[in-house]
CHARMM-style PDB file with segment names, atoms N, HN, CA, C and O in Angstrom:
ATOM      1  N   MET     1       7.079  -0.637   4.103  1.00  0.00      PROA
ATOM      2  CA  MET     1       6.580  -1.756   3.316  1.00  0.00      PROA
ATOM      3  C   MET     1       7.488  -2.029   2.138  1.00  0.00      PROA
ATOM      4  O   MET     1       7.666  -3.183   1.749  1.00  0.00      PROA
ATOM      5  N   ALA     2       8.069  -0.979   1.558  1.00  0.00      PROA
ATOM      6  HN  ALA     2       7.924  -0.042   1.874  1.00  0.00      PROA
ATOM      7  CA  ALA     2       8.996  -1.185   0.451  1.00  0.00      PROA
ATOM      8  C   ALA     2      10.206  -1.992   0.909  1.00  0.00      PROA
ATOM      9  O   ALA     2      10.713  -2.834   0.168  1.00  0.00      PROA
ATOM     10  N   PHE     3      10.665  -1.735   2.127  1.00  0.00      PROA
ATOM     11  HN  PHE     3      10.253  -1.051   2.729  1.00  0.00      PROA
ATOM     12  CA  PHE     3      11.794  -2.500   2.658  1.00  0.00      PROA
ATOM     13  C   PHE     3      11.431  -3.973   2.823  1.00  0.00      PROA
ATOM     14  O   PHE     3      12.217  -4.851   2.466  1.00  0.00      PROA
ATOM     15  N   LEU     4      10.247  -4.244   3.363  1.00  0.00      PROA
ATOM     16  HN  LEU     4       9.609  -3.531   3.653  1.00  0.00      PROA
ATOM     17  CA  LEU     4       9.824  -5.638   3.525  1.00  0.00      PROA
ATOM     18  C   LEU     4       9.678  -6.340   2.175  1.00  0.00      PROA
ATOM     19  O   LEU     4      10.036  -7.510   2.038  1.00  0.00      PROA
ATOM     20  N   ALA     5       9.157  -5.628   1.186  1.00  0.00      PROA
ATOM     21  HN  ALA     5       8.867  -4.678   1.297  1.00  0.00      PROA
ATOM     22  CA  ALA     5       9.040  -6.211  -0.150  1.00  0.00      PROA
ATOM     23  C   ALA     5      10.415  -6.501  -0.729  1.00  0.00      PROA
ATOM     24  O   ALA     5      10.625  -7.541  -1.353  1.00  0.00      PROA
ATOM     25  N   TRP     6      11.355  -5.580  -0.522  1.00  0.00      PROA
ATOM     26  HN  TRP     6      11.184  -4.735  -0.015  1.00  0.00      PROA
ATOM     27  CA  TRP     6      12.714  -5.787  -1.030  1.00  0.00      PROA
ATOM     28  C   TRP     6      13.351  -7.011  -0.378  1.00  0.00      PROA
ATOM     29  O   TRP     6      13.963  -7.832  -1.062  1.00  0.00      PROA
ATOM     30  N   VAL     7      13.210  -7.134   0.946  1.00  0.00      PROA
ATOM     31  HN  VAL     7      12.713  -6.467   1.501  1.00  0.00      PROA
ATOM     32  CA  VAL     7      13.777  -8.284   1.655  1.00  0.00      PROA
ATOM     33  C   VAL     7      13.135  -9.576   1.166  1.00  0.00      PROA
ATOM     34  O   VAL     7      13.827 -10.564   0.920  1.00  0.00      PROA
ATOM     35  N   PHE     8      11.827  -9.567   1.028  1.00  0.00      PROA
ATOM     36  HN  PHE     8      11.265  -8.764   1.228  1.00  0.00      PROA
ATOM     37  CA  PHE     8      11.127 -10.777   0.592  1.00  0.00      PROA
ATOM     38  C   PHE     8      11.588 -11.206  -0.797  1.00  0.00      PROA
ATOM     39  O   PHE     8      11.930 -12.371  -1.003  1.00  0.00      PROA
ATOM     40  N   PHE     9      11.602 -10.277  -1.747  1.00  0.00      PROA
ATOM     41  HN  PHE     9      11.325  -9.331  -1.579  1.00  0.00      PROA
ATOM     42  CA  PHE     9      11.999 -10.636  -3.105  1.00  0.00      PROA
ATOM     43  C   PHE     9      13.485 -10.945  -3.189  1.00  0.00      PROA
ATOM     44  O   PHE     9      13.898 -11.775  -3.999  1.00  0.00      PROA
ATOM     45  N   ARG    10      14.283 -10.297  -2.377  1.00  0.00      PROA
ATOM     46  HN  ARG    10      13.948  -9.622  -1.719  1.00  0.00      PROA
ATOM     47  CA  ARG    10      15.730 -10.516  -2.421  1.00  0.00      PROA
ATOM     48  C   ARG    10      16.096 -11.910  -1.916  1.00  0.00      PROA
ATOM     49  O   ARG    10      16.939 -12.585  -2.507  1.00  0.00      PROA
ATOM     50  N   TYR    11      15.467 -12.341  -0.828  1.00  0.00      PROA
ATOM     51  HN  TYR    11      14.782 -11.793  -0.348  1.00  0.00      PROA
ATOM     52  CA  TYR    11      15.860 -13.607  -0.222  1.00  0.00      PROA
ATOM     53  C   TYR    11      14.937 -14.773  -0.569  1.00  0.00      PROA
ATOM     54  O   TYR    11      15.411 -15.900  -0.703  1.00  0.00      PROA
ATOM     55  N   ALA    12      13.660 -14.540  -0.715  1.00  0.00      PROA
ATOM     56  HN  ALA    12      13.275 -13.624  -0.606  1.00  0.00      PROA
ATOM     57  CA  ALA    12      12.731 -15.635  -1.017  1.00  0.00      PROA
ATOM     58  C   ALA    12      12.867 -16.091  -2.460  1.00  0.00      PROA
ATOM     59  O   ALA    12      12.729 -17.279  -2.754  1.00  0.00      PROA
ATOM     60  N   PHE    13      13.137 -15.157  -3.359  1.00  0.00      PROA
ATOM     61  HN  PHE    13      13.250 -14.193  -3.120  1.00  0.00      PROA
ATOM     62  CA  PHE    13      13.237 -15.502  -4.773  1.00  0.00      PROA
ATOM     63  C   PHE    13      14.656 -15.394  -5.296  1.00  0.00      PROA
ATOM     64  O   PHE    13      14.858 -15.258  -6.503  1.00  0.00      PROA
ATOM     65  N   SER    14      15.649 -15.451  -4.408  1.00  0.00      PROA
ATOM     66  HN  SER    14      15.485 -15.562  -3.428  1.00  0.00      PROA
ATOM     67  CA  SER    14      17.033 -15.290  -4.861  1.00  0.00      PROA
ATOM     68  C   SER    14      17.516 -16.482  -5.676  1.00  0.00      PROA
ATOM     69  O   SER    14      18.466 -16.354  -6.449  1.00  0.00      PROA
ATOM     70  N   ALA    15      16.884 -17.632  -5.517  1.00  0.00      PROA
ATOM     71  HN  ALA    15      16.113 -17.736  -4.889  1.00  0.00      PROA
ATOM     72  CA  ALA    15      17.307 -18.817  -6.268  1.00  0.00      PROA
ATOM     73  C   ALA    15      16.621 -18.907  -7.629  1.00  0.00      PROA
ATOM     74  O   ALA    15      16.858 -19.857  -8.375  1.00  0.00      PROA
ATOM     75  N   GLY    16      15.782 -17.943  -7.958  1.00  0.00      PROA
ATOM     76  HN  GLY    16      15.589 -17.171  -7.352  1.00  0.00      PROA
ATOM     77  CA  GLY    16      15.050 -17.955  -9.225  1.00  0.00      PROA
ATOM     78  C   GLY    16      15.969 -17.695 -10.407  1.00  0.00      PROA
ATOM     79  O   GLY    16      17.141 -17.357 -10.238  1.00  0.00      PROA
ATOM     80  N   SER    17      15.427 -17.855 -11.592  1.00  0.00      PROA
ATOM     81  HN  SER    17      14.475 -18.130 -11.729  1.00  0.00      PROA
ATOM     82  CA  SER    17      16.224 -17.703 -12.807  1.00  0.00      PROA
ATOM     83  C   SER    17      16.554 -16.250 -13.108  1.00  0.00      PROA
ATOM     84  O   SER    17      17.575 -15.966 -13.735  1.00  0.00      PROA
ATOM     85  N   HSD    18      15.713 -15.334 -12.676  1.00  0.00      PROA
ATOM     86  HN  HSD    18      14.884 -15.564 -12.167  1.00  0.00      PROA
ATOM     87  CA  HSD    18      16.005 -13.917 -12.901  1.00  0.00      PROA
ATOM     88  C   HSD    18      15.673 -13.136 -11.642  1.00  0.00      PROA
ATOM     89  O   HSD    18      14.710 -13.468 -10.951  1.00  0.00      PROA
ATOM     90  N   PRO    19      16.441 -12.117 -11.333  1.00  0.00      PROA
ATOM     91  CA  PRO    19      16.180 -11.343 -10.121  1.00  0.00      PROA
ATOM     92  C   PRO    19      14.934 -10.484 -10.284  1.00  0.00      PROA
ATOM     93  O   PRO    19      14.629 -10.045 -11.393  1.00  0.00      PROA
ATOM     94  N   PRO    20      14.218 -10.241  -9.206  1.00  0.00      PROA
ATOM     95  CA  PRO    20      13.023  -9.402  -9.294  1.00  0.00      PROA
ATOM     96  C   PRO    20      13.403  -7.960  -9.578  1.00  0.00      PROA
ATOM     97  O   PRO    20      14.420  -7.466  -9.089  1.00  0.00      PROA
ATOM     98  N   GLY    21      12.595  -7.303 -10.355  1.00  0.00      PROA
ATOM     99  HN  GLY    21      11.769  -7.704 -10.752  1.00  0.00      PROA
ATOM    100  CA  GLY    21      12.851  -5.908 -10.669  1.00  0.00      PROA
ATOM    101  C   GLY    21      12.198  -4.983  -9.669  1.00  0.00      PROA
ATOM    102  O   GLY    21      11.459  -5.418  -8.786  1.00  0.00      PROA
ATOM    103  N   SER    22      12.476  -3.720  -9.817  1.00  0.00      PROA
ATOM    104  HN  SER    22      13.076  -3.367 -10.534  1.00  0.00      PROA
ATOM    105  CA  SER    22      11.879  -2.738  -8.914  1.00  0.00      PROA
ATOM    106  C   SER    22      10.373  -2.626  -9.130  1.00  0.00      PROA
ATOM    107  O   SER    22       9.650  -2.138  -8.262  1.00  0.00      PROA
ATOM    108  N   THR    23       9.903  -3.082 -10.301  1.00  0.00      PROA
ATOM    109  HN  THR    23      10.490  -3.478 -11.006  1.00  0.00      PROA
ATOM    110  CA  THR    23       8.470  -3.047 -10.573  1.00  0.00      PROA
ATOM    111  C   THR    23       7.710  -3.945  -9.605  1.00  0.00      PROA
ATOM    112  O   THR    23       6.657  -3.558  -9.096  1.00  0.00      PROA
ATOM    113  N   ASN    24       8.233  -5.137  -9.347  1.00  0.00      PROA
ATOM    114  HN  ASN    24       9.088  -5.451  -9.760  1.00  0.00      PROA
ATOM    115  CA  ASN    24       7.572  -6.045  -8.413  1.00  0.00      PROA
ATOM    116  C   ASN    24       7.565  -5.479  -7.005  1.00  0.00      PROA
ATOM    117  O   ASN    24       6.583  -5.633  -6.280  1.00  0.00      PROA
ATOM    118  N   ILE    25       8.644  -4.828  -6.613  1.00  0.00      PROA
ATOM    119  HN  ILE    25       9.442  -4.702  -7.202  1.00  0.00      PROA
ATOM    120  CA  ILE    25       8.718  -4.258  -5.273  1.00  0.00      PROA
ATOM    121  C   ILE    25       7.736  -3.103  -5.140  1.00  0.00      PROA
ATOM    122  O   ILE    25       7.064  -2.986  -4.115  1.00  0.00      PROA
ATOM    123  N   SER    26       7.638  -2.256  -6.142  1.00  0.00      PROA
ATOM    124  HN  SER    26       8.184  -2.351  -6.975  1.00  0.00      PROA
ATOM    125  CA  SER    26       6.704  -1.133  -6.058  1.00  0.00      PROA
ATOM    126  C   SER    26       5.260  -1.621  -6.089  1.00  0.00      PROA
ATOM    127  O   SER    26       4.408  -1.055  -5.404  1.00  0.00      PROA
ATOM    128  N   ARG    27       4.972  -2.650  -6.863  1.00  0.00      PROA
ATOM    129  HN  ARG    27       5.664  -3.110  -7.420  1.00  0.00      PROA
ATOM    130  CA  ARG    27       3.611  -3.205  -6.880  1.00  0.00      PROA
ATOM    131  C   ARG    27       3.234  -3.779  -5.528  1.00  0.00      PROA
ATOM    132  O   ARG    27       2.100  -3.619  -5.077  1.00  0.00      PROA
ATOM    133  N   THR    28       4.179  -4.447  -4.876  1.00  0.00      PROA
ATOM    134  HN  THR    28       5.101  -4.577  -5.243  1.00  0.00      PROA
ATOM    135  CA  THR    28       3.912  -5.002  -3.561  1.00  0.00      PROA
ATOM    136  C   THR    28       3.637  -3.896  -2.557  1.00  0.00      PROA
ATOM    137  O   THR    28       2.758  -4.037  -1.707  1.00  0.00      PROA
ATOM    138  N   SER    29       4.370  -2.806  -2.643  1.00  0.00      PROA
ATOM    139  HN  SER    29       5.084  -2.691  -3.334  1.00  0.00      PROA
ATOM    140  CA  SER    29       4.153  -1.676  -1.735  1.00  0.00      PROA
ATOM    141  C   SER    29       2.782  -1.059  -1.940  1.00  0.00      PROA
ATOM    142  O   SER    29       2.111  -0.699  -0.973  1.00  0.00      PROA
ATOM    143  N   ILE    30       2.361  -0.934  -3.192  1.00  0.00      PROA
ATOM    144  HN  ILE    30       2.906  -1.227  -3.977  1.00  0.00      PROA
ATOM    145  CA  ILE    30       1.046  -0.355  -3.479  1.00  0.00      PROA
ATOM    146  C   ILE    30      -0.064  -1.269  -2.962  1.00  0.00      PROA
ATOM    147  O   ILE    30      -1.052  -0.791  -2.405  1.00  0.00      PROA
ATOM    148  N   LEU    31       0.093  -2.569  -3.143  1.00  0.00      PROA
ATOM    149  HN  LEU    31       0.895  -2.957  -3.595  1.00  0.00      PROA
ATOM    150  CA  LEU    31      -0.914  -3.504  -2.647  1.00  0.00      PROA
ATOM    151  C   LEU    31      -0.988  -3.482  -1.125  1.00  0.00      PROA
ATOM    152  O   LEU    31      -2.059  -3.675  -0.549  1.00  0.00      PROA
ATOM    153  N   ALA    32       0.133  -3.249  -0.483  1.00  0.00      PROA
ATOM    154  HN  ALA    32       1.003  -3.092  -0.950  1.00  0.00      PROA
ATOM    155  CA  ALA    32       0.138  -3.198   0.978  1.00  0.00      PROA
ATOM    156  C   ALA    32      -0.533  -1.927   1.481  1.00  0.00      PROA
ATOM    157  O   ALA    32      -1.105  -1.924   2.570  1.00  0.00      PROA
ATOM    158  N   ALA    33      -0.472  -0.861   0.715  1.00  0.00      PROA
ATOM    159  HN  ALA    33      -0.007  -0.864  -0.170  1.00  0.00      PROA
ATOM    160  CA  ALA    33      -1.078   0.404   1.144  1.00  0.00      PROA
ATOM    161  C   ALA    33      -2.588   0.421   0.941  1.00  0.00      PROA
ATOM    162  O   ALA    33      -3.286   1.170   1.625  1.00  0.00      PROA
ATOM    163  N   ALA    34      -3.105  -0.379   0.028  1.00  0.00      PROA
ATOM    164  HN  ALA    34      -2.538  -0.988  -0.527  1.00  0.00      PROA
ATOM    165  CA  ALA    34      -4.528  -0.355  -0.283  1.00  0.00      PROA
ATOM    166  C   ALA    34      -5.421  -0.689   0.919  1.00  0.00      PROA
ATOM    167  O   ALA    34      -6.402   0.019   1.142  1.00  0.00      PROA
ATOM    168  N   PRO    35      -5.128  -1.728   1.697  1.00  0.00      PROA
ATOM    169  CA  PRO    35      -6.005  -2.001   2.848  1.00  0.00      PROA
ATOM    170  C   PRO    35      -6.010  -0.866   3.862  1.00  0.00      PROA
ATOM    171  O   PRO    35      -7.022  -0.641   4.526  1.00  0.00      PROA
ATOM    172  N   CYS    36      -4.905  -0.152   3.992  1.00  0.00      PROA
ATOM    173  HN  CYS    36      -4.083  -0.335   3.453  1.00  0.00      PROA
ATOM    174  CA  CYS    36      -4.860   0.974   4.929  1.00  0.00      PROA
ATOM    175  C   CYS    36      -5.823   2.066   4.489  1.00  0.00      PROA
ATOM    176  O   CYS    36      -6.532   2.639   5.316  1.00  0.00      PROA
ATOM    177  N   ALA    37      -5.854   2.357   3.194  1.00  0.00      PROA
ATOM    178  HN  ALA    37      -5.278   1.892   2.522  1.00  0.00      PROA
ATOM    179  CA  ALA    37      -6.754   3.389   2.686  1.00  0.00      PROA
ATOM    180  C   ALA    37      -8.211   2.968   2.857  1.00  0.00      PROA
ATOM    181  O   ALA    37      -9.067   3.800   3.157  1.00  0.00      PROA
ATOM    182  N   VAL    38      -8.488   1.709   2.670  1.00  0.00      PROA
ATOM    183  HN  VAL    38      -7.793   1.033   2.425  1.00  0.00      PROA
ATOM    184  CA  VAL    38      -9.861   1.219   2.822  1.00  0.00      PROA
ATOM    185  C   VAL    38     -10.301   1.305   4.285  1.00  0.00      PROA
ATOM    186  O   VAL    38     -11.461   1.613   4.560  1.00  0.00      PROA
ATOM    187  N   MET    39      -9.408   1.041   5.207  1.00  0.00      PROA
ATOM    188  HN  MET    39      -8.466   0.790   4.983  1.00  0.00      PROA
ATOM    189  CA  MET    39      -9.766   1.109   6.618  1.00  0.00      PROA
ATOM    190  C   MET    39     -10.113   2.534   7.043  1.00  0.00      PROA
ATOM    191  O   MET    39     -10.896   2.723   7.974  1.00  0.00      PROA
ATOM    192  N   VAL    40      -9.544   3.538   6.374  1.00  0.00      PROA
ATOM    193  HN  VAL    40      -8.909   3.384   5.618  1.00  0.00      PROA
ATOM    194  CA  VAL    40      -9.914   4.916   6.664  1.00  0.00      PROA
ATOM    195  C   VAL    40     -11.403   5.115   6.402  1.00  0.00      PROA
ATOM    196  O   VAL    40     -12.096   5.755   7.193  1.00  0.00      PROA
ATOM    197  N   PHE    41     -11.888   4.572   5.301  1.00  0.00      PROA
ATOM    198  HN  PHE    41     -11.325   4.052   4.659  1.00  0.00      PROA
ATOM    199  CA  PHE    41     -13.307   4.698   4.969  1.00  0.00      PROA
ATOM    200  C   PHE    41     -14.186   3.888   5.910  1.00  0.00      PROA
ATOM    201  O   PHE    41     -15.285   4.320   6.260  1.00  0.00      PROA
ATOM    202  N   VAL    42     -13.717   2.732   6.316  1.00  0.00      PROA
ATOM    203  HN  VAL    42     -12.825   2.381   6.031  1.00  0.00      PROA
ATOM    204  CA  VAL    42     -14.491   1.903   7.245  1.00  0.00      PROA
ATOM    205  C   VAL    42     -14.629   2.613   8.591  1.00  0.00      PROA
ATOM    206  O   VAL    42     -15.728   2.695   9.140  1.00  0.00      PROA
ATOM    207  N   TRP    43     -13.512   3.128   9.125  1.00  0.00      PROA
ATOM    208  HN  TRP    43     -12.620   3.061   8.678  1.00  0.00      PROA
ATOM    209  CA  TRP    43     -13.587   3.814  10.409  1.00  0.00      PROA
ATOM    210  C   TRP    43     -14.409   5.080  10.313  1.00  0.00      PROA
ATOM    211  O   TRP    43     -15.127   5.427  11.251  1.00  0.00      PROA
ATOM    212  N   SER    44     -14.313   5.781   9.183  1.00  0.00      PROA
ATOM    213  HN  SER    44     -13.729   5.500   8.422  1.00  0.00      PROA
ATOM    214  CA  SER    44     -15.132   6.977   9.005  1.00  0.00      PROA
ATOM    215  C   SER    44     -16.617   6.622   9.004  1.00  0.00      PROA
ATOM    216  O   SER    44     -17.431   7.338   9.587  1.00  0.00      PROA
ATOM    217  N   TYR    45     -16.962   5.530   8.356  1.00  0.00      PROA
ATOM    218  HN  TYR    45     -16.301   4.949   7.882  1.00  0.00      PROA
ATOM    219  CA  TYR    45     -18.361   5.087   8.323  1.00  0.00      PROA
ATOM    220  C   TYR    45     -18.834   4.687   9.725  1.00  0.00      PROA
ATOM    221  O   TYR    45     -19.945   5.022  10.135  1.00  0.00      PROA
ATOM    222  N   LEU    46     -17.980   3.970  10.447  1.00  0.00      PROA
ATOM    223  HN  LEU    46     -17.077   3.698  10.114  1.00  0.00      PROA
ATOM    224  CA  LEU    46     -18.364   3.509  11.781  1.00  0.00      PROA
ATOM    225  C   LEU    46     -18.549   4.662  12.765  1.00  0.00      PROA
ATOM    226  O   LEU    46     -19.314   4.539  13.722  1.00  0.00      PROA
ATOM    227  N   THR    47     -17.868   5.760  12.545  1.00  0.00      PROA
ATOM    228  HN  THR    47     -17.247   5.860  11.768  1.00  0.00      PROA
ATOM    229  CA  THR    47     -17.985   6.907  13.446  1.00  0.00      PROA
ATOM    230  C   THR    47     -18.921   7.978  12.900  1.00  0.00      PROA
ATOM    231  O   THR    47     -18.966   9.094  13.417  1.00  0.00      PROA
ATOM    232  N   ASN    48     -19.673   7.632  11.848  1.00  0.00      PROA
ATOM    233  HN  ASN    48     -19.637   6.726  11.429  1.00  0.00      PROA
ATOM    234  CA  ASN    48     -20.608   8.565  11.210  1.00  0.00      PROA
ATOM    235  C   ASN    48     -19.902   9.834  10.719  1.00  0.00      PROA
ATOM    236  O   ASN    48     -20.412  10.945  10.866  1.00  0.00      PROA
ATOM    237  N   GLY    49     -18.716   9.636  10.132  1.00  0.00      PROA
ATOM    238  HN  GLY    49     -18.302   8.734  10.013  1.00  0.00      PROA
ATOM    239  CA  GLY    49     -17.956  10.763   9.602  1.00  0.00      PROA
ATOM    240  C   GLY    49     -18.497  11.236   8.261  1.00  0.00      PROA
ATOM    241  O   GLY    49     -19.362  10.600   7.659  1.00  0.00      PROA
ATOM    242  N   ASP    50     -17.971  12.356   7.811  1.00  0.00      PROA
ATOM    243  HN  ASP    50     -17.267  12.872   8.299  1.00  0.00      PROA
ATOM    244  CA  ASP    50     -18.374  12.932   6.527  1.00  0.00      PROA
ATOM    245  C   ASP    50     -17.640  12.203   5.405  1.00  0.00      PROA
ATOM    246  O   ASP    50     -16.414  12.283   5.335  1.00  0.00      PROA
ATOM    247  N   PRO    51     -18.359  11.485   4.513  1.00  0.00      PROA
ATOM    248  CA  PRO    51     -17.690  10.695   3.476  1.00  0.00      PROA
ATOM    249  C   PRO    51     -16.901  11.549   2.480  1.00  0.00      PROA
ATOM    250  O   PRO    51     -15.842  11.127   2.015  1.00  0.00      PROA
ATOM    251  N   ALA    52     -17.402  12.744   2.149  1.00  0.00      PROA
ATOM    252  HN  ALA    52     -18.261  13.087   2.527  1.00  0.00      PROA
ATOM    253  CA  ALA    52     -16.688  13.597   1.193  1.00  0.00      PROA
ATOM    254  C   ALA    52     -15.366  14.079   1.783  1.00  0.00      PROA
ATOM    255  O   ALA    52     -14.341  14.091   1.102  1.00  0.00      PROA
ATOM    256  N   TYR    53     -15.397  14.472   3.043  1.00  0.00      PROA
ATOM    257  HN  TYR    53     -16.229  14.462   3.597  1.00  0.00      PROA
ATOM    258  CA  TYR    53     -14.177  14.920   3.715  1.00  0.00      PROA
ATOM    259  C   TYR    53     -13.174  13.772   3.826  1.00  0.00      PROA
ATOM    260  O   TYR    53     -11.976  13.970   3.626  1.00  0.00      PROA
ATOM    261  N   THR    54     -13.659  12.589   4.139  1.00  0.00      PROA
ATOM    262  HN  THR    54     -14.633  12.429   4.302  1.00  0.00      PROA
ATOM    263  CA  THR    54     -12.792  11.421   4.247  1.00  0.00      PROA
ATOM    264  C   THR    54     -12.152  11.103   2.911  1.00  0.00      PROA
ATOM    265  O   THR    54     -10.967  10.774   2.858  1.00  0.00      PROA
ATOM    266  N   LEU    55     -12.905  11.194   1.840  1.00  0.00      PROA
ATOM    267  HN  LEU    55     -13.868  11.462   1.883  1.00  0.00      PROA
ATOM    268  CA  LEU    55     -12.370  10.923   0.510  1.00  0.00      PROA
ATOM    269  C   LEU    55     -11.259  11.896   0.150  1.00  0.00      PROA
ATOM    270  O   LEU    55     -10.216  11.492  -0.365  1.00  0.00      PROA
ATOM    271  N   VAL    56     -11.477  13.168   0.417  1.00  0.00      PROA
ATOM    272  HN  VAL    56     -12.324  13.496   0.835  1.00  0.00      PROA
ATOM    273  CA  VAL    56     -10.452  14.183   0.115  1.00  0.00      PROA
ATOM    274  C   VAL    56      -9.203  13.940   0.952  1.00  0.00      PROA
ATOM    275  O   VAL    56      -8.090  13.989   0.430  1.00  0.00      PROA
ATOM    276  N   GLN    57      -9.374  13.683   2.230  1.00  0.00      PROA
ATOM    277  HN  GLN    57     -10.279  13.644   2.654  1.00  0.00      PROA
ATOM    278  CA  GLN    57      -8.222  13.456   3.093  1.00  0.00      PROA
ATOM    279  C   GLN    57      -7.441  12.201   2.694  1.00  0.00      PROA
ATOM    280  O   GLN    57      -6.211  12.215   2.708  1.00  0.00      PROA
ATOM    281  N   ALA    58      -8.132  11.125   2.340  1.00  0.00      PROA
ATOM    282  HN  ALA    58      -9.132  11.114   2.328  1.00  0.00      PROA
ATOM    283  CA  ALA    58      -7.452   9.901   1.913  1.00  0.00      PROA
ATOM    284  C   ALA    58      -6.725  10.114   0.591  1.00  0.00      PROA
ATOM    285  O   ALA    58      -5.625   9.596   0.399  1.00  0.00      PROA
ATOM    286  N   ALA    59      -7.333  10.874  -0.326  1.00  0.00      PROA
ATOM    287  HN  ALA    59      -8.227  11.295  -0.170  1.00  0.00      PROA
ATOM    288  CA  ALA    59      -6.692  11.151  -1.612  1.00  0.00      PROA
ATOM    289  C   ALA    59      -5.435  11.989  -1.432  1.00  0.00      PROA
ATOM    290  O   ALA    59      -4.407  11.710  -2.050  1.00  0.00      PROA
ATOM    291  N   VAL    60      -5.509  13.011  -0.590  1.00  0.00      PROA
ATOM    292  HN  VAL    60      -6.344  13.237  -0.088  1.00  0.00      PROA
ATOM    293  CA  VAL    60      -4.329  13.847  -0.331  1.00  0.00      PROA
ATOM    294  C   VAL    60      -3.236  13.019   0.333  1.00  0.00      PROA
ATOM    295  O   VAL    60      -2.060  13.160  -0.003  1.00  0.00      PROA
ATOM    296  N   ASN    61      -3.610  12.167   1.261  1.00  0.00      PROA
ATOM    297  HN  ASN    61      -4.565  12.053   1.534  1.00  0.00      PROA
ATOM    298  CA  ASN    61      -2.637  11.310   1.924  1.00  0.00      PROA
ATOM    299  C   ASN    61      -1.952  10.373   0.934  1.00  0.00      PROA
ATOM    300  O   ASN    61      -0.736  10.192   0.995  1.00  0.00      PROA
ATOM    301  N   ASP    62      -2.718   9.776   0.025  1.00  0.00      PROA
ATOM    302  HN  ASP    62      -3.706   9.923  -0.024  1.00  0.00      PROA
ATOM    303  CA  ASP    62      -2.137   8.870  -0.955  1.00  0.00      PROA
ATOM    304  C   ASP    62      -1.246   9.609  -1.953  1.00  0.00      PROA
ATOM    305  O   ASP    62      -0.239   9.061  -2.402  1.00  0.00      PROA
ATOM    306  N   LEU    63      -1.599  10.825  -2.299  1.00  0.00      PROA
ATOM    307  HN  LEU    63      -2.417  11.270  -1.934  1.00  0.00      PROA
ATOM    308  CA  LEU    63      -0.770  11.601  -3.217  1.00  0.00      PROA
ATOM    309  C   LEU    63       0.550  12.021  -2.584  1.00  0.00      PROA
ATOM    310  O   LEU    63       1.558  12.162  -3.277  1.00  0.00      PROA
ATOM    311  N   MET    64       0.544  12.217  -1.292  1.00  0.00      PROA
ATOM    312  HN  MET    64      -0.275  12.103  -0.730  1.00  0.00      PROA
ATOM    313  CA  MET    64       1.761  12.668  -0.606  1.00  0.00      PROA
ATOM    314  C   MET    64       2.716  11.538  -0.298  1.00  0.00      PROA
ATOM    315  O   MET    64       3.853  11.795   0.098  1.00  0.00      PROA
ATOM    316  N   ARG    65       2.305  10.311  -0.463  1.00  0.00      PROA
ATOM    317  HN  ARG    65       1.381  10.102  -0.785  1.00  0.00      PROA
ATOM    318  CA  ARG    65       3.208   9.178  -0.190  1.00  0.00      PROA
ATOM    319  C   ARG    65       4.208   9.036  -1.242  1.00  0.00      PROA
ATOM    320  OT1 ARG    65       5.049   8.139  -1.178  1.00  0.00      PROA
TER     321      ARG     65
END
């Protein structure tokens, strides 16, 4: 996702007055990861999974990224 954000900001906004910084690229990557984390909880709920276990696993996964 970071690569896609870099390509988008590099070419879509290349004609702008100032080049995008790494802050915009990292924010885009974080926003792209958020729906993935939410879907973990949705699938866990749909399969009657343990919510506490799902929360710990999602938190560890997000910390390791």
